[in-house]
Every structure is written in structure tokens, then in C-alpha cells.
ROBA-612725 format. One record per residue (C-alpha): x, y, z. Coordinates in pm, whole numbers, plus 50000, padded with zeros to 5 digits. Example, Ala and Ser with C-alpha at 12.3 -4.5 7.8 and 13.67 -1.06 7.14 Angstrom:
BEGIN
512304955050780513674989450714
// end
This chain:
BEGIN
869968882947048869998903847394872558928247524874888941047797871928956248006870718925548283868968914147972871578883447931871728876648261868168872448296868308848547961870978828648062869378821348396865898810048231867028789147963869648769748186866698765648465864248754748200867058734348073867188715248435863528708648484862688671648620860148659048426857588639248648858578600948714856388586948601854858607148309851118619648293849188613247961850278635847705847348660147722846268660048058843948692848192846478714448378844768732648673841448736248492842968748748142843308722247850846818720547772846608742047460845008765347647848538765847896850968762547597849308799147470849728806347798853408804147747853808815847416852058848547504854808851747827857878838347609856858868547288856378894047597859838885547758861338887747391859718918147258861788932447598864668921547449863968939647096862958968747241866358978147432867778962347081865958986946869867109016147069870619008647062870489009646658868329040046665865289025446551863279021046872861899048647161860359029947407862239007447652859528999947961859008966347971857128937548138859468913348201858588895148541855108908748498854048884148235851808863048496849088894948380848678868748069846858845148311844438876048344843768877748038843178841547986840788847048262838838875348108836988877547770838118892947462835068910947433835888923647820837098964147776840538966247926842608995948017845828983348100849318988648297852198995748071854138964148191851088944348031852748928947750851838895047782848148902447853847798920247539849728890547359847198864547513844198884647399845358891647048845738854747008842158847847170841098868146824841648853246515843388874846230845508896146491849508896646542850188909046901853768909846804853768933046523851428956046643853928958946989856658963746769855498993846542854939009446830858199004946974859759019346626856799047846642855549034746309852639049746124851369018646026851079007046432847179001946433846459022446744847909051746797849729051946485853039060746594852319087646825853129068547135853809026647233850589018947361848838985947416845188991647263843618977546986839378985646880839318949046810840438936647097838408958247349842138970747480841789008547553845179023747512846819041747808850469055947783852909055748060849729062848336850249064648698846679057448822844799083648593843529056848356841379040548696838739067748746837869062248374837979023048431835109029648700833199045548436833279023348201832328995548450829459016148525828609025448169828378989948114824388980748291823699020048260823819022947894821568985247817819309001148147818539029747920818209012347588821139025347451823729009647236826949000847414830108983047266830708960747544828198928447584825528929347882827818906148108831358920548031833328931848313835958959748256839718949048346842188977248501845798967748547848138990648738851428991648952852018990449353853199024449352850469036049130848329020949387849539047649661848339078649418845519098349513843779093049232843739056349253842759059149588839779079949468838749057949188838839027849427836669046149662834159052649387834309016049292833249006449683831079035549731828629021349411829248987449579827758994649895824809014249730824318980849525825088997049235826418973948946830048977748865831958949748720834988960948742838408938048792840758960448929844568940748850848078955149094850718938148988853198944349278856958943649218857808962149496858938993249306858339026149151861639033648958863519032349262861209037349527860269007849740856808999749862856768983650205856358950450198853578936050285851738973050187849408963549916847918936150093847268953850470845288981950223843498963250055843188930950148841448935050499838808953550348835368939750283834978958649922836478951449668836728913349711840128906749754842298876849583845698870349562848508853249375852228845149357853038852548989855388831648979852988802149049851638800448708848858775948894847898800049127848438827448925845708811848691843148800148961843198836249152842378850448777839888830448699837818833749056838388872549067836858875048717834388852148781833028869249071833128904348930831168884848633828558869248830828218894449101828348923648852830778937849217834558949449204837038929049306840578938349359843138908649205846978913649385849338894349174852758894449347855528897649071859048908149005860658935748798863308924548597865868952648366864978976948580862199003348496863339013748139865939007647945867599042348055867559032348469870689023848652868758996648879872348986649039872269023249196869839014149420869468975849414872428947249535873278921749230872938896649472868768911449510868408914749153869968874749116868008865549401864468874849173865438849748912863938825649114860278845949088860628841448654856988838348543858128824348220860088794848456856868789848682854568783048356857548760048221857628741848542853648737248467853888725348154856768698948202854928683748574851918676848325854038664648068852878688547807856528695047734859598682147835862348707247941864238708447596860948713047415860088743647646863798756747575863058752347198859388768147243861268796847420863308801747105861288796746860859708826146994862808848847020863078835946639859458849246584859948883646727863568890246581862068883146224859518906846298861678933246390863688936546102860488938945904859318973246143862808987346248862719010145945858689013845905857569046345797856909072446059854549102546083856189126245840854229159945916852829181646159849189176346002849659141146017850469139946434847489163746484844859146546259842869129746552842779156846802840329172046718837879165946403835439189246286832559184446081830489210346135827959208445837827009176546050827349191546379825099215546284822149197546161822569174946500822309206846668818949212746521817779177446628814299183446840812759161247050809059152446910806129173147060804969145047311808029143747456808729182247509805389181847662806269158347876809309167547977808239204848036804859193348193803059207547893804499243447944806689247147688809939273547730809479293647432805819303147602807649314847918808639350547819812059360847838814679338148047818119344948213820819328748156820249298848418816999294448315818079289947982820629264648044817989246948212815469247847942818319240247698819439207947873815409195747945815049199247534818279179247486817509153947761813809144547578816239143147223818949117847344818399090247544822419088747592822729118747783823399118848145824029143348358825649139948725827849159448935827259171149297824179182549418822809182949114819889158049118817549168749435818879201649496819079211049138822379228149216823719251249402822509280549165819289259449082820349253648741819299214248706816749218048922813609194448808815709171748546815769144348802812389143948862811569149248496813929121348332815259099348666817209088748889819469069548616819839100648400820549126048643822169115348943824309129149243828089119249266830779115249504832399147049627835579139049404836039156749094838339131048949835699104149014833069129648813835339130948533836179096548530832709081948549832219107248238835549093748019834029058848094830319065148048831499082747688833569053647546830879034247643828179046347402826779072347664826739111047648827829124447955826969160548102829249158448412829269190948602832139205948844830269229549087833129256349065835769262748838838499262349117837359228049210838219210548868841559218448928841549187749180841079165648799842619186148579844989157948448841659137748382840899162648095844799167347964846089135448028842909112647976839909129347788842319155047532844499119647417841819091647360841499098647031844799112646964846609080147093843899058146941843729077846542840119085746656838989046946713838139051247072836719086947173834939099147466832639129547408831679151347696830389184347792831729192648108829389223748301831709245548492830339275548732832919297948692834569334748750834209361148951831539387349070829699364849271828299386549554827679376749912829409339949846832799344949762836739333049864838529322649580837259290549597833529304249465834839331949238837959314449044839289328848664842029306348607841229292148282844659288548171845019249248236842279246848012843239267547725846569248447691844769215147625845119203047239841659199047113839379209047417836199232147304835899260247569832459274847564831819311947748828359320447697827469353747858823489353747779820739326447789820329328347427824099319147326823729299347633820839276947451822959279347127826369268147227824829242547489823089223647176825999223046934828639211447246826379184447266826139182346875829779180346831830419155147115827369132746942829189139046609832789142746639833519128146977834199164147093835419173847451834009205847555834159226747873830929249547903831899276248127829319297448285829269329848453828079324348803827449362248819825519362648516823219330748607819939348848713820669382648607818039402248415819069439348380821519451948178821639492948208819119497048443817019480248699814169465448518815519467848154815539430048119818349438747898819879403347984817319384947921816159364747573813379344847465813749304947410813939297447067811299271446943813029239646763811869251846434814389279946509816949261546638818679256646262818619293146216819879300646549822979277946523826039292646683829199270046526832799265946727834979292846714832019317646620831719354146766828829376646875829049411746779826819443146893827159476346758824469490447017824909526746938825119532146582823969569246569827299575546781830179597346598831999573546368835549589446493836749579446688835879542246710837019513946934835989477746981835819460147287836829426747272835399404047600833329373347684831559361947991831129388048287832899411548004830309414447786827609433647995830649453648131831849462747768828389467347667827579494447972831339512247889829669515147507827099532847612828839556547839831489564047540828799572047266827399597347526830629616247454830249609247048832349572247039830939548146895832239516447081831249480846920831429449247134832739416147053831849388047258834179358347210832039335947291834559306047248837759310847446839109276547226839209276646966839289317146938836959329446695840009348646493838359356546150835449375946396837869389746554840099402746297837149418046123836249435446425839649449546501840069461946158836539478346156837699505946387841799499846381841329501046766841159472347028840769470347361840689435247531838209435347839839409405248026838129391248357840649367548433844639369648502846979390148347849649363548294847679336248175844549350948079842379350547802843999386847619847299372447589845829346547342843929375047164846269399347130849079370546996845729360046757845929394546635849789400146604850219367546392847159374746159849279408046078846119432746273848229466346278846109487246427846219496746831845809470447064845579473647443843969450147744842809457048042842699427448283841909414348677844779416848874847619388048920845909374949237843679351449443840449365649443839219370949834836329376250029833899404550016834239435349923838169431349862837339412349539836789443249367840069458149444841769427049242838929422548938838289439848676836059470348700833849489348451835609521548597838629506748481837589496648147836289531748026839559541948170841529522047955839109527047679839709563947676843309559547713843719541247391841449568247179843439588847332846819576247199848059583546812845319578646567844339546346376846149535946091845269552345733844319516645619841729518245931840679551345893839959543545495837969510045588835849531145849
// end
């Protein structure tokens, strides 16, 4: 029941070697304790390992029949079942893609679960698969505390650090958590993944937490088979890189020595659980059957080398232990192994034709659930009067007078903290300093270091902490100091945050509101890392909401909406704050206060609610002549530019309306179309780059909606932003906006339908 891909040879070697195992002389008692595990536990370990091996064979059979779609297997790594045996089924686990035996052993620890069927349904991309519903073959199950990961290359390690951090932090804050108070987080990965910068950053953050005495119960499990597809890991590298450090505590074992693997796994898990400190378990494994079904292993390994690894088969190691302790005879080992294969074979026949996802709507259903009425209600949730007075030191923000954008964000965060004990805020310089621009000033003092704290200068760790906190019952509001810095960690959004709900059908989610200071026009402090307008990497991530307020009132309402959507729907939002507008007060003339807003009292929050995907329209000069007319569509810094341009145009008899998109994903298409139809001429004022900028999406949305009026765009250049005055050669300017508007006005008249509409 195997195939001609190396599995026949592996199967024959195990069966022959198991049959030749010598029973002990004299025979020991029939039911001894075996290396600290009772006989039934050791038998269960073998059953998980054997079933995992047969599932790898089944994956290749299913693929050959056109009924399966995934062949990265666990053969050779089955010693990870010992890790499952050493942990509790309530310990959150983020598994390596070769953790089949771990998953099966854990499933057997929770009554009523059939791990074999789960895995087969995943291999067949069946809609009935219990975690991803056929969207990917993953190891995951909400009942088993297994958080799904795809074929990750270390990208789940930052989240694992975050989960470990959140286990204790949630209870310290009195917030309900899905994990027990004494749980540990388990994270598996390979030796090749250990070399990835993401892994290095995550492990460094774990060490940093331990060094500071912060509780971080994390068990890192490196399954070291010496290969990354065809690239060899130098012999002894993992031990040299991690075994000589004082932290995390280092444990190691040969995976084919089941007794040693059990001892090491139990020692490491106990260390983490008792000390609430991280440990690194190094399991030396082998890899059978290549990287995956398509991997021609003989192109980079010799037949002799492959055959030599058979002696390190972890199934054979467990079989030796069973026979040595008299739990099974050699023939019984073979019989039990074959019986596992028969169970897998029977289940394989049942799932091979299982229905798959049948429509785009089915596939996309878990990406971005939206319950706008519930979000609106949650956005209006306010702290009690006593909590508000404590948060603001007795002076409520609605009594302060008009506020800038930075002040509006600050006061809103304070209100949200007072209302939601699960809220955390962290990032670089956000606590004692209050942020580079003072936006988070006073929050650490008001709400304490357990909720507002500084992070390491590592964006991947910032986002990983947020991902782990979100899946653990907290509501993180991390900050990335500058938009350019996000690109160091974009995959934590794309590959981890955005996909979790998708690959778990909403059973797991990581609510988050990621605040980022960005865009250009920052004077006196610049260069391309502090003035960055690259949002394309965000706009193409399915399900991620991008909020981009331009003024204080909108920032307050939209921030409440993003936090409410995170709490209600598990939404991942990116909240882009334009640096150049943080402290702007005036719009047209010095002292006019035109870019400040009063802070709304809680009783007005429901009325002021800004739903996701709703724009804001300005008709600043209705007294101007109605023909010709033009709609300026913009966001962030472009909004005050557009309003000033509208004033200039009004002086020459042109009525220019302005639409602030406010949301860059999802775009407010209905509002955009209405504003465009009102004048028949649309100029998109886009401060981002011409290539990959927001205007591309706006013009495409108009075209898709059938808009037939005139449309044009004016953008910043396809350039990095240089230091000093040179920046204004490549950034959008009010002069270029006005010139583009007049060119559009001078073009042929708007179609008759639009003239009639006015």
C-alpha cells in the first residue's frame, strides 16, 4: 500500500527490522513502567507514530489518484509524538509542518477526536476538514489547542513568543484567556527555519524577556533533520548555535532513541511550566521520502546515505522499547503497525471523494466577517464616569477645546483603555517617552506598565507579540514607529495575521489595531525612512482594513471603529496616521484653527460613528458657480491640500467638492461613485506613488462601477523620498493639484448624463 517513491524501501526496512527484534531474556513483567510512562502510554505513542507514517504514504497515494494535494510528510520526525506526550492537551501548540505524530498523539489525548481523519480530510482539501475547511492542509484544531500554521518558514515563531507572553499577562489584567494559567506554549520548527531572521528575532525576544524576569513559558522544539529541502545544515550547527547559551535552557535528544526523547521532552516541558521561562528542545531527527512528493532526493543525496538513515527510524526506536520492556513481541509490533495502516487505508477510501469548496464565496467566507451593527454598538461603548475621570486626571477631553490629530488619537486611546481592560499598547518608545511625536504621552502613567510598554526594536517581534496576544484573549494596539519600518515585518501581517481566520474558518482569530505613523511632508526630519508613502504592500492583503484619517474628529471615530471591529469580528486593522498632520492646527491661514476639532463626549459617539468603508464629503464653497464642477478625491495629507485647492478654484467660479476616502481598504466605493456622479469630473489627489499607489485602486473602482465621466489622477513620483527640500521635487504639491484640476476642467465637457444630474 505504499509506492515507488522510496516509501517501499522504507516500509520494507521497518517491517524486516521490527520482525528481527530480539525479546529480552528472561522476559520482563508484561506491564512495566517504561521510562516513566506506563505501558498504555508507550503503546499510544507508537500508535500515533505508526499512523503518522501511514498518513505520509496515503498522501502520495491520494496525489497519484488526483484526490490529494499535499505531500510534505512527517516521516522520520515521528519523535515529536514524545513532545505531545510530555505536554498537556490544553497547552497551545503552533506546529511544524512535519508534526503529524504530535497532532495524532494530542488528538488521542482528547476523547472523541479522530486525528487520522482530520489529516486525511486536509490532504484531500475536503470542505469537511475541521480546521481550514479545505483551504489548506494544516495541523490545527480548536478543541486541541493547536493553532493552525501552514508551510511556515519560521514566521510563526514571533506569534508563539506572543502566546507565551500573553498566558500570564491576560490573567494579570483579569482578562479571560483560552489557555489555563499554568499552560505553556509549544512551537515546532526545523533546523533550516532556525536560520531564518524571523526565528533569530523571536528567540532573541524570548531571551530578552527571560533576562528581564518576565514570565515567558515557551517550549521551542527544533526538529533537526540536517536538511532544508536540498541545502544541508552544517553538522552540529544547531547545538553550537543554541546549546551554549544560558537562555533559553537547552535540552537535546536523538529522536530515534524514544526513551531519551521522552526524557528530554518531559524535562524541557517541566522546566518551562515550573519556571515560566523558555526552553529549547533540540530533537535530532531524519527526513524520509524527501522534502515532498515532488522532491527528487537522489539528485542531491546518495542511495547509501538515504539507506543509512533507516537505522535512525524513530518508529523502530519505539518498537525496540516496546519489545525490550515486554509490552509487545516482534510479531505483535508488526501486527500493530499493519493495523494502523489498515485504519488509515479505510479512512482514506472514505475521504478520497469528499466534497470540496465549491465557490469563491465559500472560499472567502472566513476572510473578513463584518457585523456593522454590532461594531457600531461596540464603538459607542464608553467607560463609566469614574473611570474616565481617573483616566484623564479630572479634566475631560471634551472640555479641552479643539484638538489636533495627535491629541485626538491620544484622548481616544485613553478612553478605550478605560473602557476595555483587555487593551494593550506597545511598540518602540511608546511608554515613558510617549512616542516620537507624543501621541501616546501619559498613557503608561495612567494605565500602568502591564498595559502600555516599550518593545524591543524589532518589528517582527512587535507584530508577533500582537498576534499571540490577540489569539489569547487580549486586544493589542501595537505601534510601528514609521511606515518604512513595517516592511521589515510585512509577512507577519500577510502570512500570519491575515490568514489565521482564513485557515481556521474563524475558530481562531487575532484581533489587532496596528498604528503606524507614515506618509511624507514631515519637515525638519526626513529621508525615506521617516517619510514613506509605500502602502501597496498593505492594500493587497485580503481582509485587512486600512484606516487613514486626516483630522482629529475622524481619527477618534475611526479608531473606536477599528477597536470595536477587532473585538466583535476579530478584524485586523492598520491605522495609518499622517505624521505631517499630527500637530497641524490651521487650514488656510495662520491661526484659523481649521484643522482642529472638538472631542466628542461619549453620549455623542453613536451619532459620530464612522463605519468601515464610509468616506467624508466636503462641499466647502456651495456659493461658487455650479458649472463647471469637479470632485477632488483624496486622503491623509491630500485632504487639506484639496480643500485649499478647492478654495482657489472657487475664486475663479469653480465649485470643487472634496471627498476624503478615510478608508483605503475597503475603499468606500458607493460614496466615491456618488461623489463622482455629482460633478462628472474626478481628480484623484494621491500622495502615494504613481505605481502601486492608492489612485490605481480608485480609478479601477470607478471603471468597475461603470462611471463614464472624466477622471484623472495626480500622484507623487515613483521615487524614494530624499532628505530636505529635495523631497518636494518628488512629492505631490498643491501647485500640481491645481494644475491638474484646471487641465481636467479645460477638457471636453462632462457627459450629458452628469450635467443633467447636477
